[in-house]
C-alpha distance (Angstrom), angle and dihedral (degrees) to the residues before:
residue distance angle dihedral
M1 . . .
D2 3.79 . .
T3 3.81 119.9 .
Q4 3.75 96.8 -105.0
K5 3.77 93.0 54.5
L6 3.76 90.3 43.8
L7 3.78 91.0 52.7
E8 3.74 90.8 48.6
E9 3.79 91.0 51.5
R10 3.79 93.4 48.8
T11 3.81 91.4 46.9
R12 3.76 89.6 53.2
L13 3.78 93.7 48.0
F14 3.77 93.2 52.9
Q15 3.78 95.8 41.7
D16 3.81 91.1 49.1
A17 3.80 90.3 49.2
I18 3.76 95.8 46.4
H19 3.82 90.2 47.4
L20 3.80 90.4 50.9
R21 3.78 95.6 -118.7
N22 3.78 104.9 99.8
E23 3.86 112.8 151.2
G24 3.79 98.7 163.8
R25 3.73 130.1 59.6
V26 3.79 122.5 -40.8
P27 3.80 114.6 -101.2
L28 3.82 121.4 -120.0
L29 3.79 120.7 -129.9
S30 3.85 118.3 -171.3
N31 3.77 113.9 -135.2
I32 3.85 88.8 173.9
W33 3.80 116.5 128.0
T34 3.82 126.0 161.5
W35 3.87 92.5 -4.7
K36 3.85 87.7 80.4
F37 3.84 89.6 67.7
L38 3.80 93.1 49.4
D39 3.78 89.4 47.0
E40 3.84 88.0 57.1
G41 3.82 91.0 51.2
Y42 3.79 99.0 -107.5
K43 3.74 129.1 132.7
L44 3.77 111.1 -124.6
S45 3.78 91.2 -121.1
E46 3.85 88.8 56.5
A47 3.78 95.5 48.2
L48 3.80 107.3 36.7
Y49 3.75 97.2 58.9
D50 3.81 95.6 50.9
W51 3.78 118.9 66.3
D52 3.83 92.2 -165.6
I53 3.79 90.0 60.0
V54 3.82 92.1 45.6
S55 3.79 90.8 51.6
S56 3.83 91.9 48.5
V57 3.76 92.4 48.9
V58 3.78 93.3 48.8
E59 3.82 91.3 52.0
N60 3.80 93.9 45.2
H61 3.77 90.5 47.8
H62 3.80 91.8 53.7
R63 3.79 93.9 45.3
R64 3.76 90.4 52.5
Y65 3.80 101.7 43.8
G66 3.85 104.1 19.7
F67 3.79 103.4 -149.5
D68 3.79 118.5 -176.1
A69 3.72 96.9 -135.5
Y70 3.84 136.6 8.9
N71 3.75 136.0 -144.4
C72 3.82 89.6 -154.9
F73 3.79 136.0 22.4
G74 3.84 90.8 -168.4
V75 3.78 93.5 -80.4
R76 3.85 100.0 114.1
N77 3.76 101.6 90.5
N78 3.80 115.8 55.1
M79 3.80 93.0 -174.0
P80 3.85 97.9 156.6
T81 3.81 94.0 60.5
A82 3.77 92.1 50.4
K83 3.80 91.4 46.8
A84 3.82 91.1 50.9
L85 3.84 89.1 56.2
G86 3.75 89.7 47.0
G87 3.76 95.4 -124.5
G88 3.78 145.9 64.9
S89 3.76 135.6 133.0
H90 3.86 95.3 -106.1
V91 3.80 119.9 92.6
I92 3.75 124.0 -179.1
N93 3.83 114.0 -134.4
D94 3.76 109.7 -168.5
E95 3.79 92.7 -179.1
I96 3.86 89.7 70.7
D97 3.82 97.1 21.9
A98 3.78 93.6 -118.8
I99 3.75 144.5 122.8
E100 3.79 104.4 -129.5
V101 3.79 118.1 -152.6
K102 3.73 120.1 -154.9
D103 3.78 115.6 -141.2
H104 3.77 104.4 -119.2
C105 3.78 140.9 174.8
L106 3.78 112.3 -143.8
L107 3.81 97.7 166.5
K108 3.82 118.2 40.0
A109 3.74 123.1 -144.6
E110 3.75 93.6 -112.0
E111 3.80 90.3 54.8
L112 3.79 97.5 59.5
D113 3.81 92.8 96.3
E114 3.80 89.3 52.8
Y115 3.79 89.9 55.5
I116 3.81 91.9 48.0
Q117 3.82 89.7 51.2
D118 3.85 96.3 47.2
P119 3.75 118.6 -2.3
V120 3.75 97.0 -176.8
A121 3.75 96.3 50.8
C122 3.81 90.6 45.4
M123 3.82 92.0 51.7
W124 3.77 92.9 51.8
T125 3.79 99.4 39.1
K126 3.85 100.7 37.3
V127 3.78 111.9 14.6
M128 3.85 104.3 38.6
P129 3.81 95.2 49.8
R130 3.81 88.0 55.8
V131 3.78 91.5 49.4
V132 3.75 95.3 57.8
N133 3.86 101.4 21.3
H134 3.81 91.4 -144.8
P135 3.85 138.1 64.6
I136 3.81 112.2 -73.4
T137 3.80 111.4 -124.8
M138 3.82 122.9 -150.7
E139 3.79 88.6 -116.7
A140 3.78 92.8 55.1
L141 3.77 91.1 45.5
R142 3.83 90.6 50.2
N143 3.83 91.7 49.5
A144 3.81 90.9 47.9
V145 3.83 91.0 52.2
L146 3.78 90.0 51.1
E147 3.82 93.5 47.2
N148 3.80 89.5 48.2
A149 3.77 90.1 51.6
A150 3.77 89.4 52.2
Y151 3.75 91.0 48.9
Y152 3.82 93.3 54.7
D153 3.77 89.2 47.0
F154 3.75 87.8 55.9
V155 3.80 91.3 47.0
G156 3.82 92.9 53.4
N157 3.78 91.8 44.9
I158 3.78 97.2 49.1
Y159 3.73 94.7 46.5
A160 3.82 91.9 48.6
K161 3.84 91.0 48.9
M162 3.85 97.1 45.7
M163 3.75 95.6 42.1
G164 3.86 95.3 38.7
E165 3.79 104.8 36.7
Y166 3.80 100.4 29.3
A167 3.80 100.8 27.7
V168 3.83 91.7 -135.2
M169 3.80 121.3 150.1
P170 3.77 130.7 -124.6
T171 3.83 110.3 -140.7
N172 3.79 99.9 -112.7
A173 3.76 143.1 6.8
S174 3.82 96.0 -147.7
E175 3.74 137.4 16.6
A176 3.76 139.2 -151.0
S177 3.80 115.9 -148.0
M178 3.77 114.2 -156.8
P179 3.86 111.7 -134.5
F180 3.80 93.2 -127.3
E181 3.80 89.0 55.5
R182 3.76 90.1 56.1
Y183 3.73 92.9 51.2
F184 3.79 94.3 45.7
N185 3.82 97.6 42.9
T186 3.74 102.7 34.7
L187 3.81 118.6 11.0
G188 3.84 109.2 26.9
G189 3.74 103.8 25.5
I190 3.77 126.1 -147.4
K191 3.77 100.1 -71.5
Q192 3.78 98.8 42.5
T193 3.86 93.4 43.2
S194 3.81 92.0 49.9
I195 3.90 87.5 54.0
D196 3.77 94.1 45.5
V197 3.86 92.7 51.4
R198 3.71 89.8 59.5
R199 3.84 101.9 34.5
N200 3.77 104.7 26.9
L201 3.81 108.0 27.9
P202 3.82 99.1 138.4
K203 3.80 92.2 52.0
L204 3.79 91.3 44.2
K205 3.79 88.3 51.0
E206 3.84 90.2 52.0
F207 3.80 89.2 50.3
C208 3.80 92.9 50.5
D209 3.81 89.0 49.6
F210 3.74 89.6 53.8
L211 3.79 94.9 48.6
W212 3.84 90.8 47.9
E213 3.83 96.6 47.8
N214 3.76 97.1 42.5
E215 3.80 109.1 27.1
Q216 3.78 110.5 19.4
R217 3.82 113.3 26.0
P218 3.83 97.0 54.5
N219 3.80 95.0 72.4
L220 3.79 100.4 37.1
A221 3.86 98.6 94.9
A222 3.79 92.4 47.9
G223 3.76 90.8 51.6
L224 3.77 93.4 51.0
E225 3.82 91.0 49.1
M226 3.82 94.3 53.5
D227 3.81 120.0 120.0
Y228 3.82 99.0 -110.7
T229 3.81 97.7 -172.7
G230 3.78 105.9 150.1
F231 3.79 94.2 25.6
M232 3.79 128.0 99.7
C233 3.80 94.2 -131.1
C234 3.82 136.0 2.6
G235 3.78 100.2 -127.2
A236 3.80 138.5 15.7
V237 3.77 143.7 -160.3
G238 3.76 121.6 -160.7
M239 3.86 113.2 -152.3
L240 3.81 122.9 -162.8
S241 3.82 109.3 119.7
H242 3.86 92.4 62.8
V243 3.79 86.7 79.9
I244 3.83 92.7 79.1
L245 3.81 95.7 45.8
N246 3.76 130.8 91.3
R247 3.82 119.2 -147.9
K248 3.78 96.0 -90.7
Q249 3.84 91.5 48.8
F250 3.81 90.5 45.1
E251 3.79 90.7 52.9
A252 3.80 91.2 51.1
L253 3.80 104.0 39.0
Y254 3.82 107.0 24.6
W255 3.84 117.3 16.5
P256 3.91 100.7 60.7
Y257 3.83 91.3 61.4
E258 3.72 97.3 39.0
K259 3.82 91.6 47.2
E260 3.81 91.4 51.1
Y261 3.82 89.4 53.1
L262 3.83 95.2 46.2
D263 3.83 90.1 44.9
M264 3.77 88.7 54.7
A265 3.78 91.3 49.6
S266 3.77 92.6 48.2
T267 3.80 91.1 59.9
R268 3.81 92.3 50.7
D269 3.84 99.2 54.5
T270 3.77 91.7 -124.4
T271 3.86 137.2 131.9
I272 3.75 130.2 -109.3
F273 3.84 128.2 -158.2
M274 3.79 111.7 -142.0
F275 3.82 107.7 -160.2
I276 3.79 106.6 -164.8
E277 3.80 128.8 -165.5
G278 3.81 117.2 -170.5
S279 3.78 116.0 -0.6
V280 3.80 128.3 -35.8
L281 3.82 101.8 173.2
R282 3.82 93.0 101.2
F283 3.77 88.3 63.6
A284 3.83 96.2 41.2
D285 3.78 94.4 113.1
Y286 3.83 90.4 66.2
F287 3.81 88.7 66.6
R288 3.84 103.1 41.7
D289 3.74 99.4 91.5
Y290 3.79 97.0 57.5
P291 3.81 118.7 105.0
A292 3.78 118.2 -82.4
G293 3.75 111.8 -103.8
M294 3.77 97.4 30.0
M295 3.80 104.5 97.3
L296 3.80 135.6 47.5
F297 3.79 113.3 -166.4
E298 3.79 117.4 -154.3
I299 3.80 102.8 -161.1
E300 3.79 134.4 -164.0
Q301 3.84 113.5 -177.6
D302 3.76 99.8 14.9
D303 3.81 123.7 92.3
V304 3.86 113.7 -107.8
R305 3.79 94.4 -139.6
E306 3.80 92.8 46.8
M307 3.76 90.8 47.1
R308 3.85 90.6 56.0
K309 3.81 89.4 50.6
Q310 3.84 93.4 49.4
L311 3.80 94.4 42.5
P312 3.80 108.1 31.4
N313 3.88 89.4 163.7
C314 3.81 92.0 61.3
A315 3.79 136.8 69.6
V316 3.79 119.2 -133.2
A317 3.80 134.8 -141.9
G318 3.76 120.7 -156.5
G319 3.77 137.3 56.8
L320 3.80 99.2 135.6
S321 3.76 100.3 104.2
V322 3.83 127.3 -167.1
D323 3.79 87.9 -117.7
M324 3.80 90.5 56.0
L325 3.77 94.3 45.8
T326 3.76 96.1 45.5
N327 3.78 114.5 21.6
M328 3.81 103.0 35.2
T329 3.78 127.5 74.6
P330 3.80 114.7 -107.5
Q331 3.86 88.9 -107.4
Q332 3.82 90.9 53.5
A333 3.78 92.0 46.9
V334 3.82 90.1 52.5
K335 3.80 91.1 48.4
E336 3.73 93.4 52.9
T337 3.78 91.8 44.9
Q338 3.77 90.2 53.1
A339 3.82 93.2 50.7
L340 3.82 89.2 52.2
I341 3.77 93.9 49.9
D342 3.78 90.7 47.9
D343 3.86 90.0 52.6
I344 3.83 101.8 46.7
G345 3.72 108.8 -3.2
N346 3.80 95.7 131.6
A347 3.85 90.0 69.3
L348 3.82 100.9 26.8
V349 3.74 135.8 110.4
L350 3.76 111.3 -173.8
S351 3.77 114.2 -131.5
Q352 3.82 140.8 143.4
N353 3.79 111.5 -82.3
K354 3.84 93.2 -129.5
M355 3.74 139.5 31.4
T356 3.79 94.0 -83.1
S357 3.76 103.8 -135.3
F358 3.82 114.3 132.8
R359 3.77 127.3 74.1
N360 3.84 93.6 -112.6
D361 3.77 94.7 49.2
C362 3.82 92.7 88.2
R363 3.79 144.6 6.7
R364 3.81 120.7 -138.2
N365 3.75 96.5 -133.9
N366 3.80 93.9 51.6
L367 3.84 92.4 47.7
L368 3.77 91.3 48.0
A369 3.81 92.2 49.4
V370 3.80 94.7 48.5
N371 3.81 95.5 46.3
E372 3.82 91.9 47.0
F373 3.75 90.9 50.3
V374 3.85 94.9 48.3
K375 3.78 93.1 50.2
G376 3.79 90.2 57.7
Y377 3.82 101.2 37.5
R378 3.78 119.8 93.4
L379 3.78 126.8 -161.3
């Protein structure tokens, strides 16, 4: 099959699944991240500082397993730029085959007003010194700029190659970052954000409003109006920080911004990829009134069948658990996969139920058996 026909087939598979009408085979979405490098026999420290190796691994991974779409083409960890600056919160640990992330606070609660007054000055005088923990020299800055340019060259090349030569789909053409996610994941860190939510909620709300109005909202409409031909969905939301929030806090710090984005999407007859870490079922009722066929939820800790019951208007991605991909035999994994497809295949995208990163998250034979079965099984 030529690439254009293959792309058309994959587009139809995902659109049919997202719109809850799939009558063909179930599409396969890769939620595999650094495991692909371990599967190829590399240490992470060997692969993640060499864009030629990353490109080779991504291509080999696709030729072996043949997913229809990918969460990551190897572009997530820009380690060379951080190394050039001499800092960063990510550390490669080859002994346990992992990238360790240090919890860090780059912007203290008492500095939120400074950020609101002058974000650029605050980033350079407060945030950046905590990123690198030493004065930044002009040489280091120059090297970081060059490494960052090389990174974006790689990003452009790998997307063009995977989409053009292999007709595989990235998940989304645009993305909306919620302001609380940015504070939790980047600026405040887990510990400090958890404290601020309980002790400093009004100021944190003011800060989130500022980020939304000035840095995140301005580009939302343009992102939702993009031509997303060749992509699984038009827009996306990544949810992680909701895991520390109760419903009252969620309604204050998270939902107003997410609701505005989803409301905008609902008026444009487009599709949104909801990438969920942790559990989201306790907030399921917030999403029930949106049009059927608008959202695809990639879930981690929630059960696929229960998710479909709670959100009958939404498609779901997941179902390939770590237990299935590591502890079962290939035959058992295929049997369980078939049962899941038979239950909810018309609104299902099969994917790993976590960001597959560690060596023991998956076994090659199980993944090969499941993918081969899915490509030949019709609803």
